[in-house]
TIVO-2410 file (N, C-alpha, C; in nm, 3 decimals):
# residues 113
REC num residu      c1      c2      c3 atome chaine
REC   1      M  -9.333  -3.892  20.612     N      A
REC   1      M  -9.275  -3.893  20.714    CA      A
REC   1      M  -9.209  -3.812  20.803     C      A
REC   2      I  -9.153  -3.726  20.728     N      A
REC   2      I  -9.107  -3.587  20.812    CA      A
REC   2      I  -9.228  -3.493  20.893     C      A
REC   3      L  -9.352  -3.543  20.906     N      A
REC   3      L  -9.399  -3.487  20.999    CA      A
REC   3      L  -9.466  -3.608  21.100     C      A
REC   4      K  -9.398  -3.717  21.119     N      A
REC   4      K  -9.454  -3.789  21.208    CA      A
REC   4      K  -9.310  -3.742  21.343     C      A
REC   5      N  -9.320  -3.715  21.436     N      A
REC   5      N  -9.318  -3.702  21.579    CA      A
REC   5      N  -9.157  -3.784  21.578     C      A
REC   6      L  -9.095  -3.664  21.608     N      A
REC   6      L  -8.921  -3.737  21.638    CA      A
REC   6      L  -8.897  -3.866  21.713     C      A
REC   7      D  -8.970  -3.787  21.849     N      A
REC   7      D  -8.991  -3.900  21.961    CA      A
REC   7      D  -9.016  -4.050  21.922     C      A
REC   8      D  -9.151  -4.045  21.823     N      A
REC   8      D  -9.222  -4.169  21.768    CA      A
REC   8      D  -9.117  -4.257  21.630     C      A
REC   9      L  -9.115  -4.140  21.584     N      A
REC   9      L  -8.987  -4.213  21.535    CA      A
REC   9      L  -8.872  -4.322  21.548     C      A
REC  10      V  -8.826  -4.255  21.619     N      A
REC  10      V  -8.710  -4.337  21.734    CA      A
REC  10      V  -8.757  -4.428  21.802     C      A
REC  11      L  -8.866  -4.398  21.859     N      A
REC  11      L  -8.925  -4.540  21.936    CA      A
REC  11      L  -8.950  -4.641  21.831     C      A
REC  12      D  -8.996  -4.625  21.714     N      A
REC  12      D  -9.031  -4.700  21.654    CA      A
REC  12      D  -8.953  -4.788  21.623     C      A
REC  13      S  -8.808  -4.710  21.545     N      A
REC  13      S  -8.708  -4.738  21.484    CA      A
REC  13      S  -8.653  -4.870  21.613     C      A
REC  14      Q  -8.612  -4.798  21.739     N      A
REC  14      Q  -8.579  -4.883  21.824    CA      A
REC  14      Q  -8.652  -5.031  21.884     C      A
REC  15      S  -8.807  -5.037  21.805     N      A
REC  15      S  -8.881  -5.123  21.874    CA      A
REC  15      S  -8.858  -5.228  21.791     C      A
REC  16      V  -8.740  -5.282  21.683     N      A
REC  16      V  -8.673  -5.398  21.668    CA      A
REC  16      V  -8.559  -5.411  21.695     C      A
REC  17      A  -8.493  -5.345  21.798     N      A
REC  17      A  -8.353  -5.441  21.818    CA      A
REC  17      A  -8.351  -5.526  21.841     C      A
REC  18      R  -8.453  -5.591  21.956     N      A
REC  18      R  -8.446  -5.729  21.995    CA      A
REC  18      R  -8.444  -5.787  21.893     C      A
REC  19      T  -8.572  -5.824  21.783     N      A
REC  19      T  -8.519  -5.896  21.714    CA      A
REC  19      T  -8.423  -5.898  21.630     C      A
REC  20      H  -8.383  -5.771  21.588     N      A
REC  20      H  -8.251  -5.820  21.500    CA      A
REC  20      H  -8.125  -5.830  21.620     C      A
REC  21      S  -8.126  -5.811  21.703     N      A
REC  21      S  -8.019  -5.907  21.809    CA      A
REC  21      S  -8.049  -6.003  21.807     C      A
REC  22      M  -8.161  -6.108  21.811     N      A
REC  22      M  -8.178  -6.227  21.832    CA      A
REC  22      M  -8.149  -6.290  21.725     C      A
REC  23      H  -8.239  -6.261  21.595     N      A
REC  23      H  -8.140  -6.315  21.456    CA      A
REC  23      H  -8.006  -6.294  21.457     C      A
REC  24      C  -7.917  -6.216  21.500     N      A
REC  24      C  -7.802  -6.199  21.448    CA      A
REC  24      C  -7.757  -6.366  21.557     C      A
REC  25      K  -7.801  -6.374  21.686     N      A
REC  25      K  -7.766  -6.461  21.753    CA      A
REC  25      K  -7.773  -6.605  21.707     C      A
REC  26      E  -7.938  -6.624  21.584     N      A
REC  26      E  -7.942  -6.728  21.568    CA      A
REC  26      E  -7.829  -6.779  21.459     C      A
REC  27      L  -7.791  -6.698  21.386     N      A
REC  27      L  -7.686  -6.697  21.301    CA      A
REC  27      L  -7.568  -6.701  21.351     C      A
REC  28      I  -7.518  -6.647  21.413     N      A
REC  28      I  -7.361  -6.667  21.539    CA      A
REC  28      I  -7.369  -6.773  21.583     C      A
REC  29      D  -7.498  -6.851  21.667     N      A
REC  29      D  -7.504  -6.968  21.742    CA      A
REC  29      D  -7.470  -7.081  21.596     C      A
REC  30      A  -7.498  -7.056  21.474     N      A
REC  30      A  -7.517  -7.151  21.356    CA      A
REC  30      A  -7.408  -7.164  21.301     C      A
REC  31      D  -7.299  -7.034  21.357     N      A
REC  31      D  -7.146  -7.025  21.318    CA      A
REC  31      D  -7.138  -6.944  21.172     C      A
REC  32      Q  -7.221  -6.900  21.159     N      A
REC  32      Q  -7.240  -6.756  21.055    CA      A
REC  32      Q  -7.194  -6.651  21.089     C      A
REC  33      L  -7.107  -6.584  21.113     N      A
REC  33      L  -7.100  -6.462  21.169    CA      A
REC  33      L  -7.082  -6.335  21.028     C      A
REC  34      S  -7.058  -6.427  20.907     N      A
REC  34      S  -7.082  -6.379  20.825    CA      A
REC  34      S  -7.135  -6.283  20.747     C      A
REC  35      K  -7.271  -6.431  20.758     N      A
REC  35      K  -7.480  -6.350  20.713    CA      A
REC  35      K  -7.471  -6.261  20.842     C      A
REC  36      A  -7.482  -6.277  21.013     N      A
REC  36      A  -7.489  -6.144  21.064    CA      A
REC  36      A  -7.467  -6.028  21.029     C      A
REC  37      I  -7.330  -6.013  20.980     N      A
REC  37      I  -7.223  -5.876  20.932    CA      A
REC  37      I  -7.322  -5.848  20.855     C      A
REC  38      E  -7.379  -5.947  20.707     N      A
REC  38      E  -7.427  -5.897  20.616    CA      A
REC  38      E  -7.528  -5.826  20.680     C      A
REC  39      Y  -7.658  -5.916  20.749     N      A
REC  39      Y  -7.762  -5.862  20.819    CA      A
REC  39      Y  -7.770  -5.745  20.837     C      A
REC  40      C  -7.660  -5.715  20.925     N      A
REC  40      C  -7.617  -5.577  21.027    CA      A
REC  40      C  -7.623  -5.482  20.862     C      A
REC  41      R  -7.542  -5.462  20.791     N      A
REC  41      R  -7.528  -5.376  20.640    CA      A
REC  41      R  -7.671  -5.366  20.652     C      A
REC  42      D  -7.760  -5.497  20.558     N      A
REC  42      D  -7.878  -5.471  20.524    CA      A
REC  42      D  -7.954  -5.421  20.599     C      A
REC  43      Q  -7.984  -5.392  20.738     N      A
REC  43      Q  -8.055  -5.327  20.813    CA      A
REC  43      Q  -8.023  -5.135  20.802     C      A
REC  44      G  -7.868  -5.110  20.736     N      A
REC  44      G  -7.832  -4.997  20.713    CA      A
REC  44      G  -7.745  -4.919  20.836     C      A
REC  45      I  -7.701  -5.024  20.949     N      A
REC  45      I  -7.631  -5.043  21.019    CA      A
REC  45      I  -7.498  -5.076  20.993     C      A
REC  46      D  -7.399  -5.006  21.017     N      A
REC  46      D  -7.247  -5.058  21.027    CA      A
REC  46      D  -7.212  -5.120  21.128     C      A
REC  47      P  -7.162  -5.236  21.078     N      A
REC  47      P  -7.100  -5.331  21.167    CA      A
REC  47      P  -6.995  -5.351  21.258     C      A
REC  48      P  -7.005  -5.381  21.329     N      A
REC  48      P  -6.855  -5.389  21.407    CA      A
REC  48      P  -6.758  -5.471  21.268     C      A
REC  49      Q  -6.612  -5.388  21.285     N      A
REC  49      Q  -6.532  -5.421  21.243    CA      A
REC  49      Q  -6.448  -5.545  21.297     C      A
REC  50      C  -6.427  -5.657  21.218     N      A
REC  50      C  -6.348  -5.774  21.244    CA      A
REC  50      C  -6.284  -5.869  21.165     C      A
REC  51      S  -6.221  -5.925  21.152     N      A
REC  51      S  -6.166  -5.988  21.035    CA      A
REC  51      S  -6.220  -6.131  20.997     C      A
REC  52      L  -6.267  -6.145  20.900     N      A
REC  52      L  -6.364  -6.335  20.880    CA      A
REC  52      L  -6.247  -6.440  20.901     C      A
REC  53      T  -6.094  -6.414  20.849     N      A
REC  53      T  -6.017  -6.519  20.814    CA      A
REC  53      T  -5.911  -6.487  20.867     C      A
REC  54      A  -5.853  -6.376  20.909     N      A
REC  54      A  -5.703  -6.388  20.986    CA      A
REC  54      A  -5.733  -6.458  21.108     C      A
REC  55      S  -5.607  -6.547  21.161     N      A
REC  55      S  -5.591  -6.603  21.263    CA      A
REC  55      S  -5.532  -6.564  21.334     C      A
REC  56      S  -5.558  -6.485  21.389     N      A
REC  56      S  -5.459  -6.451  21.546    CA      A
REC  56      S  -5.518  -6.430  21.679     C      A
REC  57      V  -5.504  -6.399  21.763     N      A
REC  57      V  -5.531  -6.359  21.939    CA      A
REC  57      V  -5.589  -6.251  21.937     C      A
REC  58      N  -5.591  -6.140  21.838     N      A
REC  58      N  -5.656  -6.034  21.819    CA      A
REC  58      N  -5.797  -6.019  21.716     C      A
REC  59      A  -5.740  -6.093  21.628     N      A
REC  59      A  -5.839  -6.127  21.514    CA      A
REC  59      A  -5.969  -6.241  21.584     C      A
REC  60      D  -5.918  -6.301  21.676     N      A
REC  60      D  -5.996  -6.373  21.765    CA      A
REC  60      D  -6.089  -6.291  21.866     C      A
REC  61      K  -5.999  -6.231  21.874     N      A
REC  61      K  -6.058  -6.133  22.021    CA      A
REC  61      K  -6.166  -6.020  21.913     C      A
REC  62      L  -6.146  -5.984  21.817     N      A
REC  62      L  -6.230  -5.951  21.755    CA      A
REC  62      L  -6.340  -5.928  21.714     C      A
REC  63      R  -6.339  -6.085  21.609     N      A
REC  63      R  -6.444  -6.153  21.605    CA      A
REC  63      R  -6.563  -6.179  21.755     C      A
REC  64      T  -6.490  -6.229  21.873     N      A
REC  64      T  -6.578  -6.240  21.990    CA      A
REC  64      T  -6.642  -6.142  22.020     C      A
REC  65      T  -6.579  -6.022  22.023     N      A
REC  65      T  -6.662  -5.895  22.051    CA      A
REC  65      T  -6.772  -5.830  21.969     C      A
REC  66      A  -6.690  -5.901  21.855     N      A
REC  66      A  -6.873  -5.821  21.703    CA      A
REC  66      A  -6.949  -5.945  21.735     C      A
REC  67      K  -6.972  -6.029  21.797     N      A
REC  67      K  -7.029  -6.138  21.838    CA      A
REC  67      K  -7.113  -6.095  21.917     C      A
REC  68      G  -7.067  -6.085  22.012     N      A
REC  68      G  -7.096  -5.974  22.131    CA      A
REC  68      G  -7.212  -5.897  22.051     C      A
REC  69      M  -7.158  -5.794  22.052     N      A
REC  69      M  -7.246  -5.680  21.980    CA      A
REC  69      M  -7.340  -5.668  21.932     C      A
REC  70      L  -7.306  -5.760  21.785     N      A
REC  70      L  -7.426  -5.801  21.704    CA      A
REC  70      L  -7.534  -5.836  21.765     C      A
REC  71      S  -7.553  -5.968  21.876     N      A
REC  71      S  -7.652  -5.977  21.941    CA      A
REC  71      S  -7.689  -5.940  22.041     C      A
REC  72      D  -7.614  -5.824  22.077     N      A
REC  72      D  -7.688  -5.737  22.189    CA      A
REC  72      D  -7.785  -5.641  22.181     C      A
REC  73      E  -7.868  -5.651  22.232     N      A
REC  73      E  -8.016  -5.581  22.201    CA      A
REC  73      E  -7.988  -5.385  22.225     C      A
REC  74      A  -7.882  -5.360  22.313     N      A
REC  74      A  -7.850  -5.262  22.370    CA      A
REC  74      A  -7.794  -5.172  22.241     C      A
REC  75      W  -7.657  -5.269  22.182     N      A
REC  75      W  -7.596  -5.251  22.055    CA      A
REC  75      W  -7.695  -5.151  21.932     C      A
REC  76      W  -7.765  -5.241  21.892     N      A
REC  76      W  -7.879  -5.224  21.801    CA      A
REC  76      W  -7.956  -5.091  21.885     C      A
REC  77      T  -8.010  -5.086  22.007     N      A
REC  77      T  -8.112  -4.972  22.041    CA      A
REC  77      T  -8.021  -4.860  21.974     C      A
REC  78      K  -7.934  -4.858  21.951     N      A
REC  78      K  -7.806  -4.734  21.976    CA      A
REC  78      K  -7.808  -4.682  21.878     C      A
REC  79      R  -7.767  -4.814  21.778     N      A
REC  79      R  -7.714  -4.771  21.639    CA      A
REC  79      R  -7.856  -4.716  21.559     C      A
REC  80      L  -7.978  -4.801  21.622     N      A
REC  80      L  -8.091  -4.749  21.523    CA      A
REC  80      L  -8.160  -4.633  21.562     C      A
REC  81      K  -8.089  -4.622  21.695     N      A
REC  81      K  -8.179  -4.449  21.725    CA      A
REC  81      K  -8.058  -4.343  21.648     C      A
REC  82      T  -7.969  -4.365  21.636     N      A
REC  82      T  -7.877  -4.249  21.579    CA      A
REC  82      T  -7.869  -4.268  21.422     C      A
REC  83      K  -7.919  -4.398  21.371     N      A
REC  83      K  -7.952  -4.415  21.244    CA      A
REC  83      K  -8.084  -4.313  21.185     C      A
REC  84      T  -8.186  -4.345  21.279     N      A
REC  84      T  -8.288  -4.270  21.252    CA      A
REC  84      T  -8.280  -4.111  21.270     C      A
REC  85      L  -8.234  -4.114  21.424     N      A
REC  85      L  -8.191  -3.942  21.424    CA      A
REC  85      L  -8.084  -3.898  21.278     C      A
REC  86      R  -8.010  -3.919  21.208     N      A
REC  86      R  -7.961  -3.903  21.126    CA      A
REC  86      R  -8.047  -3.866  21.000     C      A
REC  87      D  -8.146  -3.997  20.977     N      A
REC  87      D  -8.185  -3.981  20.837    CA      A
REC  87      D  -8.306  -3.897  20.816     C      A
REC  88      Y  -8.374  -3.851  20.998     N      A
REC  88      Y  -8.479  -3.760  21.002    CA      A
REC  88      Y  -8.406  -3.598  20.910     C      A
REC  89      E  -8.251  -3.595  21.014     N      A
REC  89      E  -8.223  -3.463  20.968    CA      A
REC  89      E  -8.167  -3.491  20.803     C      A
REC  90      N  -8.113  -3.555  20.790     N      A
REC  90      N  -8.071  -3.553  20.613    CA      A
REC  90      N  -8.249  -3.517  20.560     C      A
REC  91      R  -8.353  -3.593  20.601     N      A
REC  91      R  -8.484  -3.579  20.519    CA      A
REC  91      R  -8.494  -3.400  20.508     C      A
REC  92      H  -8.506  -3.376  20.620     N      A
REC  92      H  -8.543  -3.210  20.644    CA      A
REC  92      H  -8.419  -3.174  20.567     C      A
REC  93      I  -8.274  -3.135  20.555     N      A
REC  93      I  -8.189  -3.072  20.520    CA      A
REC  93      I  -8.214  -3.094  20.356     C      A
REC  94      K  -8.274  -3.193  20.317     N      A
REC  94      K  -8.277  -3.220  20.162    CA      A
REC  94      K  -8.380  -3.181  20.147     C      A
REC  95      S  -8.507  -3.130  20.171     N      A
REC  95      S  -8.605  -3.073  20.216    CA      A
REC  95      S  -8.613  -2.915  20.195     C      A
REC  96      G  -8.521  -2.881  20.250     N      A
REC  96      G  -8.487  -2.743  20.257    CA      A
REC  96      G  -8.550  -2.694  20.390     C      A
REC  97      N  -8.557  -2.778  20.497     N      A
REC  97      N  -8.639  -2.734  20.591    CA      A
REC  97      N  -8.504  -2.723  20.739     C      A
REC  98      V  -8.431  -2.712  20.676     N      A
REC  98      V  -8.262  -2.665  20.755    CA      A
REC  98      V  -8.284  -2.523  20.740     C      A
REC  99      T  -8.247  -2.419  20.857     N      A
REC  99      T  -8.206  -2.269  20.799    CA      A
REC  99      T  -8.064  -2.259  20.920     C      A
REC 100      N  -8.063  -2.355  20.933     N      A
REC 100      N  -7.937  -2.287  21.072    CA      A
REC 100      N  -7.840  -2.457  21.002     C      A
REC 101      I  -7.761  -2.490  21.127     N      A
REC 101      I  -7.687  -2.602  21.086    CA      A
REC 101      I  -7.768  -2.681  21.120     C      A
REC 102      I  -7.873  -2.717  21.213     N      A
REC 102      I  -7.976  -2.858  21.259    CA      A
REC 102      I  -8.119  -2.770  21.204     C      A
REC 103      S  -8.225  -2.885  21.238     N      A
REC 103      S  -8.324  -2.854  21.200    CA      A
REC 103      S  -8.378  -2.811  21.349     C      A
REC 104      D  -8.487  -2.739  21.325     N      A
REC 104      D  -8.539  -2.693  21.470    CA      A
REC 104      D  -8.574  -2.804  21.518     C      A
REC 105      K  -8.665  -2.928  21.497     N      A
REC 105      K  -8.685  -2.986  21.559    CA      A
REC 105      K  -8.573  -3.102  21.613     C      A
REC 106      M  -8.485  -3.092  21.595     N      A
REC 106      M  -8.359  -3.166  21.638    CA      A
REC 106      M  -8.302  -3.104  21.743     C      A
REC 107      V  -8.309  -2.935  21.731     N      A
REC 107      V  -8.312  -2.864  21.868    CA      A
REC 107      V  -8.386  -2.894  21.927     C      A
REC 108      E  -8.484  -2.944  21.930     N      A
REC 108      E  -8.611  -2.929  21.990    CA      A
REC 108      E  -8.585  -3.099  22.063     C      A
REC 109      Y  -8.577  -3.170  21.986     N      A
REC 109      Y  -8.518  -3.315  22.033    CA      A
REC 109      Y  -8.393  -3.335  22.119     C      A
REC 110      M  -8.297  -3.253  22.132     N      A
REC 110      M  -8.134  -3.243  22.156    CA      A
REC 110      M  -8.169  -3.198  22.296     C      A
REC 111      K  -8.274  -3.137  22.338     N      A
REC 111      K  -8.310  -2.997  22.428    CA      A
REC 111      K  -8.375  -3.100  22.532     C      A
REC 112      K  -8.435  -3.167  22.506     N      A
REC 112      K  -8.516  -3.273  22.590    CA      A
REC 112      K  -8.431  -3.393  22.669     C      A
REC 113      R  -8.337  -3.398  22.605     N      A
REC 113      R  -8.269  -3.506  22.650    CA      A
REC 113      R  -8.151  -3.476  22.727     C      A
***
């Protein structure tokens, strides 16, 4: 997988953002926020932080915000990109391909952006 172009890896990972957001929306619409959070974790993404049991105005606001994030395709797209870049760089580090702080491929990718 290290041989695959980093741009392609990012695009591949982001291509499923809509699927993840729609799945979470379905769970949230079925009043299963906890399952949507669990699903997010299962994808290797840190879910938005909120209490599922607290009853306060702030807790309600955080749950509402979390629901919005989990069902937002752009939120998933950003996090999937970040995860892909981190995983890519970690694989390079573990394989000994990083001679400086970050790999040459990552520097090249960042310069394009």
